[in-house]
N, C-alpha and C positions, 0 to 999 in steps of 0.2 A: 635387353639394356639398353639405357643411355650410352652414348658416346665413352671417352675418358676424359673429357675436360669438368672441371667440378660444378655440381649441380648443388642446387637449395633442397633440402629434405623436408618433408612436411607429414608432422606426423596426426593422425586424426583417428578417432575410437571407432568410428562406424561410416557407413557408408552412406547411411541416413544424411548425415552433417559432411560428407565428402562430397557429395555426387555436384552440385554448382562450381565447384572445385575441378572437376574431373572434368563436366563440358566443357566451362570459361578458358581452362588451361591449356585445351587441346591434349588432354592427357590420355594414353592407352594401356588399357590391360597388360603389363608382362609377364606377371606370376601370379598365382592362386594360391599356392601353397609354398612354406607356412603360413604366410601374409599376402594379403592382396595387395600389390604393389602395382601402382599406375606410374604412367612418366613420360616423358617427353628430353627433349637438348637441355631443356632449365630446372625441372622441376621433376624430382620422386617422391610419391605419396605412398604411406603407408599407412593400411587398416589394421588397424591393431588390435579389437576389439576393448570390450569395455576392463577398466582394473588397472592395478600398478603392476601387475607380473605381467600380461599380455603388452604395456605399453613397453616396461622396461625390455621384456624380451622383441619384440618390435623395432623397438632403436636399435639396442644392438644389430642388429638384422641389419636395420638399414647402414647402420655405418661401418659395419664388415662388410658388407657388398660394393659399397662406393663411395668413394672419396665427395664428402661434401663439403661448403662452403659454410654452414651452418645448419641446424634443425629448428625450426616453428610447429610447435605443439599451439594446434586450432579447434576449436570445438565450443561444446555447448558447458556451461555450468548454473551450476545455480545460485541465485542470490540469497544470501541469510536476515537480509534485511529490507526497507523499504528505502534504501539509497540507492538502487541501480534498478532501475524501470527493466520491463521487458524488452529484448532487445540492443543493449546497450553492449557496446565490445569495451573490453578493458586491457592493456595492457598488464600483466601479472609480474608484481616489483620483488614478491616473494612469496614465498610455499612452503606450509605448514604442514608438516604430517601431525594431523590430530590423535590420530591412531597408532601411533609410530612412536609411545615417550623413549629418550635416552636409559640405558637399561641402568646406569648408577645415577643421574640427575633427576629421573621421571621428564624432563622438559622437553615437548614436542621436536623431532629432525625438523630443520627449517634449510631451505634451498633457495639461491639466490641465482635467477635466472638473470639472461644477460638483458641489458636495457636499451631502447632506442628513443630517443628523443620526442618532445611533441605528443604522446599519445595520454588519454585519461587511465590514471593505474590504479590497481587494487593487489590486495594481498587475498590468496586462494587459500584453500584449506584442502588437502587432497587425503581422501582416503576409501577405502574399500567397499564401504554399507554407502548407500545413498542416504542423505540427510532428506528427511521426510518429516518429521514430527518436527511440531513448532517448538516443543522445550528443544532439540536437538541444534534447531537453528539458532536459539539465542546462547545458546552456550560456545556453539565454532564462532557467533557473529562477534564475540569475544576478543578474537585474533585475526578471525578472517572475514570480508565483507559477502566471498564467492567459496563455491566448492565445488570440486569436482573429483574424479574418480582415476587420472591420469597422470595430471601437470607434474609432480615429487618426483615420477620414474622417470619420465623424459628428460627430466632436467639432470635426476643423480644420475644417470645413464650416460649423458652425451660430456658431462666432468669427466666420467673414470677413459673416453676416448679424446678427452681435451678439443671435445666439438663445440663453437655456441651455441645457445639456445635462447629463442625466444619464444615464451610464451602468450598469447592472445586468444579470447573468452568471449563467449556473449551469451547472455542471460536469458536461458531458457526453463527459468522457473522461479517463482516468488513465494515467498509465506503464503500469497493469496491465491496463486495459479501455478498447480500442478502438472497441468496436462504436458508434459513435456515433449514429449515424441510429435505432437502437433504443434506445437510453440516452436521445435527445430525445423520444423519440415515449414513452417512461416517465415522465420527470419534467417534460414540460410542464407537465402541468393543476397541477403542486403551483409551480412557477413563475407559473404564469397567477393562481396561487389569493395568491402572496404580494403581486404586483402590487396585486390587488385588495383585499386588505385592509388592507396598510402601508401604499399609497401613493393 
């Protein structure tokens, strides 16, 4: 593991999304279990796996292993309508758990990531089920323009540990284009470059 000074945590769901970060930031593999952890003296990157439970567990593991100045949840998200073209990078201003309503009110849980100035923003919906059908996208689009499967859990876990959390997502699929894996492979380098140059 890196030295004792404070580092920045990065949480990504898959190595497919993270590979350019590993290479460009010069990260090396420190651990393989229970999560793949890559790092250097400035960054510690965890590959969580897909889904809310995996994201929460990996975030907690990172925060318990190392003092982090903040955590960035980075990765792909689907666009719910035509307002966000393929490859668009958005700073997430609010996250709605569309599939986890409050037991008393029935209103979906909401989470507020920490914000940085000067970036295009969007509201994100996080749920464990991939959003594929057009009707599902239309329903979620009423409250959020993007959807993923990890963001809410990362923010919620960081709140428990009183650690700042910033969320940035790039559009990997749209109502017209569902080739998620192919699109991630195509746009991931640009997303990494955005992070390295803008953040």
